[in-house]
VOPAGU-2260 file (C-alpha; in pm, 1 decimal, decimal comma):
REM VOPAGU-2260
SITE   aa  ch    i         X         Y         Z
SITE  MET   A    0   -5713,8     -20,0   -1069,3
SITE  THR   A    1   -5758,2     -56,6   -1442,9
SITE  ARG   A    2   -5721,0    -409,4   -1574,5
SITE  ASP   A    3   -5782,0    -376,8   -1946,6
SITE  LEU   A    4   -5503,8    -497,6   -2174,9
SITE  THR   A    5   -5456,4    -164,2   -2352,7
SITE  THR   A    6   -5386,1      16,2   -2026,7
SITE  ARG   A    7   -5141,3    -251,9   -1910,7
SITE  VAL   A    8   -4952,2    -249,7   -2240,2
SITE  LEU   A    9   -4944,6     129,4   -2250,7
SITE  GLY   A   10   -4822,3     142,2   -1890,4
SITE  GLY   A   11   -4548,4    -112,0   -1957,6
SITE  LEU   A   12   -4430,1      69,7   -2269,9
SITE  THR   A   13   -4431,2     400,7   -2083,0
SITE  LEU   A   14   -4224,5     256,1   -1799,2
SITE  LEU   A   15   -3974,5     108,1   -2046,0
SITE  LEU   A   16   -3933,1     440,1   -2226,6
SITE  LEU   A   17   -3889,8     626,5   -1897,3
SITE  LEU   A   18   -3619,1     382,0   -1786,8
SITE  ILE   A   19   -3439,0     419,2   -2119,8
SITE  ALA   A   20   -3461,8     797,9   -2096,6
SITE  ALA   A   21   -3327,7     789,5   -1738,7
SITE  GLY   A   22   -3039,0     566,2   -1843,4
SITE  LEU   A   23   -2946,9     789,3   -2136,9
SITE  GLY   A   24   -2975,0    1100,4   -1923,5
SITE  LEU   A   25   -2749,5     963,6   -1650,8
SITE  SER   A   26   -2490,1     844,2   -1903,1
SITE  ALA   A   27   -2487,8    1161,0   -2116,3
SITE  PRO   A   28   -2159,0    1355,5   -2109,6
SITE  LEU   A   29   -2130,0    1635,4   -1857,6
SITE  ASP   A   30   -2163,5    1993,3   -1973,8
SITE  GLN   A   31   -1838,1    2188,8   -1974,6
SITE  ASN   A   32   -2000,3    2478,6   -1788,1
SITE  GLN   A   33   -2276,7    2325,0   -1576,2
SITE  GLY   A   34   -2131,6    1980,9   -1515,9
SITE  SER   A   35   -2382,4    1727,2   -1383,6
SITE  LEU   A   36   -2651,8    1994,3   -1353,6
SITE  VAL   A   37   -2720,8    1938,4   -1721,6
SITE  ARG   A   38   -2898,6    1615,4   -1626,6
SITE  LEU   A   39   -3186,3    1822,7   -1487,4
SITE  PHE   A   40   -3238,4    1938,0   -1845,0
SITE  PHE   A   41   -3370,2    1592,1   -1940,6
SITE  MET   A   42   -3643,1    1612,4   -1676,3
SITE  HIS   A   43   -3720,0    1983,1   -1674,5
SITE  VAL   A   44   -3784,0    2030,4   -2046,8
SITE  PRO   A   45   -4000,6    1715,5   -2094,2
SITE  SER   A   46   -4205,2    1813,8   -1787,9
SITE  ALA   A   47   -4269,8    2154,2   -1943,5
SITE  TRP   A   48   -4359,0    1985,8   -2273,1
SITE  LEU   A   49   -4603,0    1752,8   -2097,3
SITE  SER   A   50   -4772,9    2048,6   -1927,0
SITE  TYR   A   51   -4810,6    2220,6   -2266,6
SITE  LEU   A   52   -4953,4    1899,6   -2411,9
SITE  ALA   A   53   -5195,3    1858,2   -2122,9
SITE  TYR   A   54   -5320,7    2217,2   -2135,4
SITE  GLY   A   55   -5361,7    2190,1   -2511,0
SITE  GLY   A   56   -5557,1    1869,7   -2451,3
SITE  THR   A   57   -5784,9    2049,4   -2205,7
SITE  GLY   A   58   -5872,2    2305,4   -2471,9
SITE  LEU   A   59   -5914,8    2045,7   -2746,6
SITE  PHE   A   60   -6135,0    1815,4   -2540,7
SITE  GLY   A   61   -6340,1    2112,4   -2424,9
SITE  LEU   A   62   -6394,1    2215,9   -2785,1
SITE  LEU   A   63   -6498,7    1861,6   -2875,9
SITE  TYR   A   64   -6749,8    1869,8   -2591,0
SITE  LEU   A   65   -6900,0    2196,8   -2716,5
SITE  ILE   A   66   -6934,3    2044,5   -3064,0
SITE  THR   A   67   -7066,0    1699,4   -2970,6
SITE  ARG   A   68   -7207,2    1747,6   -2616,2
SITE  GLN   A   69   -7060,7    1409,4   -2524,5
SITE  ARG   A   70   -6964,1    1392,5   -2158,9
SITE  ARG   A   71   -6653,4    1181,2   -2220,8
SITE  TRP   A   72   -6478,7    1482,5   -2375,1
SITE  ASP   A   73   -6553,0    1687,1   -2066,0
SITE  ARG   A   74   -6408,1    1412,9   -1845,2
SITE  LEU   A   75   -6093,1    1401,4   -2055,3
SITE  ALA   A   76   -6063,8    1781,3   -2043,2
SITE  MET   A   77   -6077,1    1773,3   -1664,8
SITE  SER   A   78   -5830,6    1485,0   -1647,1
SITE  SER   A   79   -5589,3    1663,5   -1879,8
SITE  ALA   A   80   -5605,4    1982,4   -1670,0
SITE  GLU   A   81   -5516,3    1787,9   -1355,6
SITE  ILE   A   82   -5218,8    1627,4   -1531,3
SITE  GLY   A   83   -5109,5    1966,4   -1662,3
SITE  LEU   A   84   -5112,7    2114,5   -1312,3
SITE  LEU   A   85   -4912,9    1822,8   -1174,7
SITE  PHE   A   86   -4638,6    1860,3   -1432,7
SITE  THR   A   87   -4635,6    2237,8   -1410,2
SITE  VAL   A   88   -4541,9    2192,7   -1045,7
SITE  ALA   A   89   -4276,3    1939,3   -1151,7
SITE  THR   A   90   -4145,1    2192,0   -1406,1
SITE  ILE   A   91   -4121,8    2465,0   -1143,7
SITE  VAL   A   92   -3950,6    2239,2    -888,6
SITE  GLY   A   93   -3699,8    2114,6   -1146,6
SITE  GLY   A   94   -3635,9    2470,1   -1259,5
SITE  MET   A   95   -3577,0    2588,3    -902,2
SITE  LEU   A   96   -3324,6    2309,8    -841,3
SITE  TRP   A   97   -3147,1    2418,0   -1158,4
SITE  ALA   A   98   -3171,6    2791,1   -1083,8
SITE  LYS   A   99   -3014,4    2789,6    -738,1
SITE  PRO   A  100   -2661,0    2681,4    -844,8
SITE  THR   A  101   -2670,3    2875,7   -1173,9
SITE  TRP   A  102   -2851,1    3199,3   -1081,2
SITE  GLY   A  103   -2780,5    3194,8    -708,8
SITE  VAL   A  104   -3151,1    3200,4    -616,3
SITE  TYR   A  105   -3437,8    2954,1    -643,7
SITE  TRP   A  106   -3680,1    3200,9    -797,2
SITE  VAL   A  107   -3686,8    3529,3    -986,5
SITE  TRP   A  108   -3986,6    3706,4   -1135,2
SITE  ASP   A  109   -3867,5    3639,9   -1487,5
SITE  ALA   A  110   -4132,3    3645,0   -1762,8
SITE  ARG   A  111   -4107,3    3269,9   -1828,2
SITE  LEU   A  112   -4123,8    3181,0   -1460,2
SITE  THR   A  113   -4403,5    3425,7   -1388,8
SITE  THR   A  114   -4624,9    3300,7   -1670,8
SITE  THR   A  115   -4555,2    2940,7   -1565,3
SITE  ALA   A  116   -4671,6    3021,2   -1213,1
SITE  LEU   A  117   -4973,6    3197,8   -1361,7
SITE  SER   A  118   -5083,2    2873,7   -1527,8
SITE  ILE   A  119   -5131,3    2722,9   -1181,4
SITE  VAL   A  120   -5375,6    3004,0   -1106,7
SITE  ILE   A  121   -5554,3    2960,5   -1442,0
SITE  TYR   A  122   -5599,7    2585,5   -1425,7
SITE  GLY   A  123   -5642,8    2578,2   -1049,5
SITE  GLY   A  124   -5928,6    2819,3   -1115,7
SITE  TYR   A  125   -6055,2    2588,6   -1390,0
SITE  LEU   A  126   -6080,3    2299,8   -1143,5
SITE  LEU   A  127   -6226,9    2526,7    -874,3
SITE  ILE   A  128   -6500,6    2644,9   -1110,4
SITE  ARG   A  129   -6585,4    2283,9   -1188,9
SITE  SER   A  130   -6622,7    2205,1    -818,5
SITE  MET   A  131   -6862,3    2497,9    -770,2
SITE  ILE   A  132   -7116,6    2397,1   -1037,7
SITE  ASP   A  133   -7344,4    2103,4    -960,8
SITE  ASP   A  134   -7528,3    2074,6   -1291,8
SITE  PRO   A  135   -7309,9    1847,5   -1512,8
SITE  ASP   A  136   -7406,5    2007,2   -1844,8
SITE  ARG   A  137   -7356,2    2365,4   -1727,8
SITE  ARG   A  138   -7031,8    2266,4   -1556,5
SITE  ALA   A  139   -6902,8    2111,9   -1876,7
SITE  ARG   A  140   -6998,1    2415,9   -2088,0
SITE  VAL   A  141   -6838,7    2670,8   -1855,7
SITE  ALA   A  142   -6527,0    2458,8   -1809,1
SITE  ALA   A  143   -6489,4    2411,3   -2185,1
SITE  VAL   A  144   -6486,7    2787,1   -2242,5
SITE  VAL   A  145   -6236,0    2845,7   -1961,7
SITE  GLY   A  146   -6018,4    2563,2   -2092,4
SITE  LEU   A  147   -6020,4    2704,1   -2444,9
SITE  VAL   A  148   -5921,8    3051,0   -2327,1
SITE  GLY   A  149   -5658,6    2900,1   -2099,2
SITE  THR   A  150   -5471,0    2743,5   -2389,4
SITE  LEU   A  151   -5349,0    3093,4   -2479,2
SITE  TYR   A  152   -5102,7    3035,2   -2194,8
SITE  VAL   A  153   -4902,4    2786,5   -2403,7
SITE  PRO   A  154   -4781,7    3020,2   -2684,1
SITE  VAL   A  155   -4741,0    3310,9   -2442,7
SITE  ASN   A  156   -4525,3    3104,5   -2208,9
SITE  TYR   A  157   -4319,8    2961,0   -2495,5
SITE  MET   A  158   -4252,4    3303,8   -2645,6
SITE  ALA   A  159   -4204,5    3483,9   -2312,8
SITE  VAL   A  160   -3824,5    3453,4   -2332,2
SITE  GLU   A  161   -3830,2    3623,5   -2672,9
SITE  TRP   A  162   -4090,5    3891,0   -2603,1
SITE  TRP   A  163   -3965,1    3987,7   -2256,2
SITE  ARG   A  164   -3595,5    3915,9   -2219,5
SITE  GLY   A  165   -3497,9    3810,8   -1867,0
SITE  VAL   A  166   -3254,5    3578,0   -1695,7
SITE  HIS   A  167   -3413,1    3262,9   -1836,5
SITE  GLN   A  168   -3236,4    3122,8   -2139,6
SITE  THR   A  169   -3406,0    3139,7   -2478,5
SITE  GLN   A  170   -3577,3    2834,7   -2626,2
SITE  THR   A  171   -3356,9    2527,2   -2643,3
SITE  LEU   A  172   -3566,8    2404,1   -2934,0
SITE  ARG   A  173   -3664,7    2683,7   -3169,0
SITE  LEU   A  174   -3976,8    2619,6   -3373,2
SITE  LEU   A  175   -4018,1    2957,2   -3543,0
SITE  GLY   A  176   -3796,3    3087,1   -3819,9
SITE  GLY   A  177   -3658,9    2741,1   -3890,9
SITE  ILE   A  178   -3632,1    2455,2   -3642,2
SITE  SER   A  179   -3301,4    2452,7   -3455,1
SITE  PHE   A  180   -3161,7    2297,1   -3136,7
SITE  GLU   A  181   -2936,8    2513,6   -2919,8
SITE  GLY   A  182   -2721,7    2244,3   -2759,9
SITE  ALA   A  183   -2486,0    1955,0   -2819,3
SITE  PRO   A  184   -2632,1    1698,8   -3064,2
SITE  ILE   A  185   -2608,5    1417,3   -2806,5
SITE  TYR   A  186   -2827,0    1620,3   -2571,9
SITE  GLY   A  187   -3078,4    1660,1   -2851,3
SITE  TRP   A  188   -3111,2    1284,4   -2897,4
SITE  VAL   A  189   -3146,0    1220,9   -2524,8
SITE  LEU   A  190   -3404,4    1498,3   -2502,3
SITE  LEU   A  191   -3597,3    1344,5   -2791,1
SITE  VAL   A  192   -3617,2    1008,5   -2611,8
SITE  ALA   A  193   -3714,3    1175,0   -2283,0
SITE  THR   A  194   -3982,6    1386,6   -2449,8
SITE  THR   A  195   -4122,1    1078,7   -2624,9
SITE  ALA   A  196   -4132,2     894,3   -2291,8
SITE  PHE   A  197   -4315,6    1183,3   -2125,4
SITE  THR   A  198   -4562,0    1196,6   -2414,4
SITE  PHE   A  199   -4646,2     830,6   -2356,4
SITE  LEU   A  200   -4669,7     908,3   -1984,8
SITE  TYR   A  201   -4930,1    1175,2   -2059,7
SITE  VAL   A  202   -5136,8     935,3   -2269,7
SITE  TYR   A  203   -5117,0     668,5   -1999,8
SITE  LEU   A  204   -5212,2     904,4   -1717,0
SITE  LEU   A  205   -5493,2    1052,4   -1927,3
SITE  ARG   A  206   -5633,4     706,0   -1993,4
SITE  VAL   A  207   -5620,2     600,6   -1627,5
SITE  ARG   A  208   -5763,2     930,2   -1500,5
SITE  GLY   A  209   -6029,8     923,5   -1769,5
SITE  ILE   A  210   -6141,8     577,9   -1657,8
SITE  LEU   A  211   -6161,1     694,4   -1298,0
SITE  ALA   A  212   -6353,1    1005,9   -1403,7
SITE  ALA   A  213   -6604,6     789,4   -1591,7
SITE  ARG   A  214   -6660,5     583,1   -1277,3
SITE  GLU   A  215   -6706,2     899,1   -1071,8
SITE  ALA   A  216   -6956,0    1032,6   -1326,1
SITE  ALA   A  217   -7150,8     705,8   -1320,2
SITE  ARG   A  218   -7165,9     714,4    -940,8
SITE  GLU   A  219   -7275,9    1078,4    -948,5
SITE  GLU   A  220   -7553,2     991,2   -1192,9
SITE  ARG   A  221   -7669,3     697,0    -980,2
SITE  GLU   A  222   -7681,9     918,4    -672,7
SITE  LEU   A  223   -7876,7    1182,8    -865,3
SITE  MET   A  224   -8126,3     926,2    -991,9
SITE  GLY   A  225   -8155,1     786,0    -641,6
SITE  ASP   A  226   -8235,3    1130,8    -503,3
SITE  LEU   A  227   -8496,2    1187,9    -774,6
SITE  GLY   A  228   -8653,2     848,7    -713,0
SITE  ALA   A  229   -8661,6     876,7    -335,0
SITE  PRO   A  230   -9014,0     903,9    -186,9
SITE  LEU   A  231   -9113,4    1247,4     -59,7
SITE  GLY   A  232   -9149,0    1299,8     311,3
SITE  ARG   A  233   -9485,7    1408,4     449,3
SITE  GLY   A  234   -9379,8    1773,2     479,2
SITE  GLU   A  235   -9227,1    1775,9     130,3
SITE  ALA   A  236   -9540,2    1618,6     -18,2
SITE  LEU   A  237   -9759,9    1886,8     141,0
SITE  ARG   A  238   -9533,9    2167,4      14,9
SITE  GLY   A  239   -9542,9    2011,7    -335,5
């Protein structure tokens, strides 16, 4: 699909990091309360992190488009939103598999879970709006504004467990009021490797999807130029 050296090297490094993270996760000691369920932690949290990163990227790339009016930033914003949606679904699925044996149900309308589900509506709407606007410049402008506003989801979702206490545990990694990790140190190191691997995965997927988006944009432009250059039919010429 993409044959440039940078993409191949990035893909290989990403795969290596994912394999290392999987190995560390599977060999990590079992939790005294949750047993082997703790292994879901090393997939669930990095997936949530990647969705945050992707949604933040959508807002950042949208802002860069508004500043520079360069279409590549719009393509990256769209690509990042798609990746964010994909890993939001992965986060929800992983969370449901974890919730059933610990809470007794797959889903509750907890503040963290509800706002996570809401992000699917927000960024699904973002992609839907893009599909409804034909003019590339107007589409990029509207999408950039929606993407910027949508990034408010990230801090709201992160703080939801503090602002609206529910059944979901509080943040495993606390960033406010002094950084702290609520877990065994070995889990922290494994989580760090897994999060690093998922960060590389985001960069790799963004690069591949961005390349595909550029090809789609070039084809769209060729088709538009072809339509503009096509000779008018007799009826069209008379109406003109």
